[in-house]
C-alpha positions as CSV (number, residue, x, y, z in Angstrom):
1,M,41.1,-154.0,264.7
2,D,38.8,-152.4,266.8
3,E,41.5,-149.9,267.8
4,F,42.5,-149.9,263.9
5,I,38.5,-148.9,262.9
6,S,38.3,-146.4,265.8
7,K,41.4,-143.9,264.8
8,L,40.2,-144.4,261.5
9,R,36.8,-143.2,262.1
10,E,38.5,-140.2,264.4
11,L,40.3,-139.2,260.7
12,N,36.6,-138.8,259.3
13,I,38.0,-139.4,256.2
14,G,34.5,-140.8,254.2
15,T,32.6,-143.8,254.5
16,V,34.0,-146.6,257.0
17,K,31.7,-150.0,257.1
18,E,32.3,-153.3,258.6
19,N,31.4,-156.4,256.9
20,E,30.2,-155.1,254.2
21,P,29.0,-157.0,251.0
22,M,31.1,-157.1,248.6
23,A,28.3,-158.3,246.2
24,N,26.8,-155.0,246.1
25,H,30.1,-153.3,244.8
26,T,30.3,-155.4,242.2
27,T,28.6,-155.9,238.4
28,M,28.4,-159.5,238.9
29,K,26.5,-158.9,242.3
30,I,28.9,-161.6,243.6
31,G,31.1,-161.5,246.9
32,G,31.2,-162.3,250.6
33,P,32.0,-159.6,252.9
34,A,35.2,-157.1,253.1
35,D,36.4,-156.9,257.0
36,L,36.5,-153.3,256.3
37,F,35.0,-151.3,253.8
38,I,36.3,-147.6,253.1
39,E,35.4,-145.0,250.8
40,P,37.4,-141.8,250.8
41,S,36.4,-138.7,250.1
42,S,39.4,-136.9,248.8
43,I,42.6,-138.0,247.7
44,E,44.3,-136.4,251.1
45,N,41.7,-138.2,252.9
46,L,43.0,-141.4,251.3
47,A,46.7,-140.5,251.9
48,K,45.2,-140.1,255.3
49,A,43.6,-143.7,255.7
50,M,47.1,-145.2,254.2
51,E,49.5,-143.5,256.2
52,L,47.4,-145.7,259.3
53,I,46.5,-148.8,257.3
54,Q,50.8,-149.0,257.0
55,S,51.3,-147.9,260.5
56,Y,49.1,-151.4,261.5
57,E,50.4,-153.0,258.8
58,M,47.0,-154.0,257.7
59,K,46.5,-155.7,254.4
60,W,44.9,-153.8,251.9
61,R,43.4,-153.5,248.1
62,A,41.4,-151.0,245.6
63,I,38.6,-151.3,243.7
64,G,36.6,-148.9,241.0
65,R,33.3,-150.0,239.8
66,G,33.8,-153.5,240.3
67,S,33.2,-154.1,236.6
68,N,36.2,-156.8,236.1
69,L,36.2,-158.3,239.6
70,L,34.9,-161.3,241.1
71,V,35.1,-161.4,244.8
72,S,35.3,-164.9,246.6
73,D,32.5,-166.3,248.6
74,G,34.6,-165.9,251.6
75,G,35.0,-162.1,251.2
76,I,37.9,-159.8,251.6
77,E,40.7,-159.7,254.4
78,G,41.6,-156.5,255.8
79,V,40.7,-152.9,254.1
80,V,38.9,-152.6,250.8
81,I,39.4,-148.8,249.4
82,K,36.6,-148.2,246.9
83,L,37.4,-145.1,244.7
84,G,34.4,-143.5,244.2
85,R,32.4,-140.0,245.2
86,G,35.2,-137.9,246.0
87,M,38.0,-139.4,244.0
88,D,35.6,-138.5,241.0
89,Q,37.5,-135.0,240.0
90,L,37.3,-133.8,236.6
91,D,39.7,-131.0,234.7
92,L,39.6,-130.1,231.2
93,N,42.2,-128.0,230.1
94,G,42.1,-127.4,226.4
95,A,42.3,-131.0,224.7
96,E,44.4,-132.4,228.0
97,L,41.7,-134.3,230.4
98,R,42.5,-134.7,233.9
99,A,40.2,-137.3,235.5
100,G,39.7,-138.7,239.2
101,G,40.2,-142.6,239.7
102,G,36.8,-142.9,241.0
103,Y,35.0,-141.2,237.5
104,S,32.8,-143.7,235.4
105,L,34.6,-144.3,232.1
106,V,31.5,-144.5,230.2
107,A,30.2,-140.7,231.9
108,L,33.7,-139.2,230.5
109,S,33.8,-140.6,227.4
110,T,30.0,-139.2,227.0
111,I,31.0,-135.6,228.5
112,I,34.0,-135.6,226.1
113,S,32.3,-136.5,223.1
114,K,30.0,-133.4,223.3
115,K,33.1,-131.0,223.5
116,G,34.1,-132.5,219.9
117,L,36.8,-133.8,221.4
118,S,38.1,-137.2,220.0
119,G,40.0,-140.1,221.6
120,L,37.4,-141.6,224.1
121,E,35.2,-143.1,221.8
122,F,36.3,-146.9,222.3
123,A,35.4,-146.2,226.0
124,S,31.8,-145.4,225.4
125,G,30.8,-148.9,226.5
126,I,33.3,-150.0,228.8
127,P,31.3,-150.1,232.6
128,G,34.5,-149.2,234.5
129,S,36.3,-146.5,236.6
130,V,39.2,-144.5,235.0
131,G,41.5,-145.7,237.7
132,G,40.7,-149.4,236.7
133,A,40.8,-149.0,233.0
134,V,44.4,-147.4,233.2
135,Y,45.4,-150.5,236.0
136,M,44.3,-153.0,233.4
137,N,44.9,-150.8,230.3
138,A,41.2,-151.2,228.8
139,G,40.3,-151.4,225.3
140,A,37.9,-152.2,222.8
141,H,37.3,-151.4,218.7
142,G,41.0,-151.2,217.7
143,S,42.3,-148.7,220.6
144,D,43.0,-148.8,224.5
145,I,44.0,-146.8,227.3
146,S,47.7,-146.4,226.4
147,Q,46.9,-144.9,223.4
148,I,45.4,-141.6,225.0
149,L,47.3,-141.7,228.5
150,T,49.8,-138.9,229.2
151,R,50.7,-140.0,233.0
152,A,48.9,-141.2,235.7
153,H,48.8,-140.5,239.6
154,V,49.6,-143.6,241.5
155,L,49.6,-144.4,245.3
156,F,52.0,-147.5,245.8
157,E,51.7,-150.5,248.2
158,D,53.9,-148.6,250.8
159,G,51.5,-145.6,250.6
160,K,53.8,-143.3,248.7
161,M,52.7,-141.5,245.6
162,E,54.3,-140.8,242.0
163,W,53.3,-139.8,238.7
164,L,54.2,-142.3,236.4
165,T,54.2,-141.3,232.6
166,N,53.0,-143.5,229.8
167,E,56.2,-145.2,229.4
168,E,56.6,-145.9,233.0
169,M,53.0,-147.8,232.8
170,E,54.8,-150.3,230.9
171,F,51.2,-150.9,228.9
172,S,50.6,-154.3,227.1
173,Y,47.4,-156.2,226.1
174,R,45.5,-155.7,229.2
175,T,47.9,-155.3,231.5
176,S,50.3,-152.5,233.5
177,V,53.1,-152.5,235.4
178,L,50.6,-151.9,238.5
179,Q,49.4,-155.5,238.1
180,K,52.1,-157.3,239.4
181,K,55.9,-155.8,239.0
182,R,54.8,-152.7,241.3
183,P,51.0,-152.9,242.3
184,G,49.0,-149.5,242.9
185,I,45.9,-147.5,242.6
186,V,45.3,-145.0,240.1
187,L,44.5,-142.0,241.9
188,E,44.2,-139.8,238.7
189,A,44.7,-140.0,235.2
190,V,46.0,-137.4,232.3
191,F,44.9,-138.0,228.8
192,R,45.8,-136.1,225.6
193,L,42.3,-136.1,223.3
194,T,42.1,-134.4,220.0
195,E,39.8,-132.2,218.3
196,G,37.4,-133.5,215.9
197,D,34.3,-133.4,214.4
198,R,31.2,-133.4,217.4
199,E,28.6,-135.5,214.8
200,K,31.1,-138.1,213.7
201,I,32.6,-138.7,217.4
202,S,29.1,-139.1,218.8
203,S,28.3,-141.3,215.6
204,A,31.2,-143.9,216.4
205,M,30.0,-143.8,220.2
206,Q,26.8,-144.9,219.5
207,K,28.1,-147.5,217.1
208,N,30.4,-149.0,219.7
209,K,27.3,-148.6,222.1
210,D,25.1,-150.4,219.8
211,Y,27.4,-153.2,219.1
212,R,28.0,-153.8,222.4
213,K,24.0,-153.9,223.7
214,E,23.7,-156.6,220.7
215,T,26.4,-158.7,221.1
216,Q,26.8,-158.6,225.1
217,P,24.5,-159.4,228.1
218,W,24.6,-156.6,229.9
219,N,21.1,-156.8,231.2
220,Y,22.5,-159.7,233.5
221,P,25.0,-159.4,236.3
222,C,28.0,-160.1,234.6
223,A,32.2,-158.8,235.3
224,G,32.7,-158.1,231.3
225,S,34.8,-160.2,229.0
226,I,35.9,-163.6,231.3
227,F,39.2,-164.4,229.3
228,R,42.1,-162.8,227.5
229,N,42.2,-163.6,223.8
230,P,44.6,-166.2,223.0
231,L,45.5,-164.1,220.2
232,P,45.2,-165.0,217.1
233,E,42.1,-166.4,218.3
234,Y,39.3,-165.2,220.2
235,A,38.4,-166.4,223.6
236,G,34.3,-165.9,222.8
237,Q,34.8,-168.0,219.3
238,L,36.5,-170.8,221.0
239,I,34.1,-171.1,223.7
240,E,31.1,-170.9,221.2
241,K,32.7,-173.5,218.6
242,A,33.2,-175.7,221.3
243,G,29.4,-175.8,222.0
244,M,29.6,-174.3,225.4
245,K,27.2,-171.5,225.5
246,G,24.2,-171.7,228.0
247,H,26.1,-174.2,229.8
248,S,25.7,-173.6,233.7
249,I,26.7,-174.4,237.2
250,G,24.8,-173.7,240.2
251,G,23.7,-170.0,239.4
252,A,26.3,-169.1,236.8
253,Q,26.0,-169.9,233.0
254,I,28.1,-168.9,230.1
255,S,26.0,-166.4,228.2
256,N,23.8,-167.5,225.2
257,M,24.5,-164.0,223.6
258,H,28.5,-164.0,224.0
259,G,30.7,-166.9,225.0
260,N,33.5,-165.0,227.0
261,F,30.7,-163.9,229.1
262,I,29.7,-165.6,232.4
263,V,26.4,-164.4,233.8
264,N,25.0,-164.4,237.0
265,A,21.8,-165.8,235.9
266,G,20.0,-166.2,239.7
267,D,21.9,-166.5,243.1
268,A,25.2,-167.5,241.7
269,K,27.9,-168.3,244.2
270,A,31.7,-167.2,243.4
271,E,32.2,-170.9,243.2
272,D,29.9,-171.6,240.6
273,V,31.5,-169.2,238.6
274,L,35.1,-170.6,239.3
275,A,34.0,-174.1,238.7
276,L,32.4,-172.9,235.2
277,I,36.0,-170.7,234.3
278,Q,37.9,-174.1,235.1
279,H,35.6,-176.1,233.1
280,I,36.1,-173.6,230.5
281,K,40.2,-173.9,230.7
282,D,39.8,-177.6,230.8
283,T,37.5,-178.0,227.5
284,I,39.5,-175.6,225.6
285,F,42.5,-177.0,226.1
286,D,41.2,-180.8,225.6
287,L,39.6,-179.9,222.0
288,Y,42.3,-177.2,220.7
289,G,45.5,-177.2,222.8
290,V,44.7,-173.8,223.6
291,K,45.2,-172.4,227.5
292,M,43.0,-170.1,228.5
293,E,44.1,-167.2,231.0
294,T,41.4,-165.1,232.9
295,E,40.8,-161.1,232.3
296,V,38.4,-160.9,235.1
297,E,40.4,-160.3,238.4
298,I,39.8,-162.9,241.3
299,I,40.0,-161.6,244.6
300,G,39.5,-162.7,248.1
301,R,39.7,-165.5,250.8
302,K,40.6,-168.8,249.1
């Protein structure tokens, strides 16, 4: 590892930190240390880092803004690559938008709305990155990433880069080909938007933001929706119907505002959240015979 770190630093690819607490990089403020944490300053520098990672056969994974992530208390083995500053480029050509994987989805939707372009209104309250949103086909208010994405620039596990079309991304509800079938990082995304009325777009975005503010507990550290909706049922409604709002284990609590949110109510550990997730799964299955599947991505050492 020492030799690898030394060579990585020589490449001058951006930020390189050892034993970096992942609690600093997740919206839930939970997570043990990553053996090695890097934040590349460009796609070219990420490519250099990946070449070295491959040659040393290091384990690696990528994160964005950490909003749909639960990192174990044991931290993450190998290298964590954060797509942030340097990977947040933006280029607008008419109604075609090209954005870096590290760009904030909320910031992007706001900028685009001011230019009178429609298509990203649904994303106005989703606190993730462009890369993470494409990776999991993020959506809300009746729309999702699959409705507007034309292609994505992806870095795969073997270090190769490739542009995938919308069809090749194999989007479905909160999933894409990148999650299991062809694991990879979204470096850039190209979206096809449409021209619209600026006031109507801004009004729709504000309505979406207000709805999230009124119904979701973003004033607490949380990871967003914990479970996928077991359609035609809704995860939050099932949890609320079971009388589980406010139930806590350790520092983790089912939000009193929304049943499908678990908040860090004070010094919660990942094991507290995992125990609460399992308790919800068991209770909902016992009461309603419904199997709950997590939407939040759970990573790190067991």
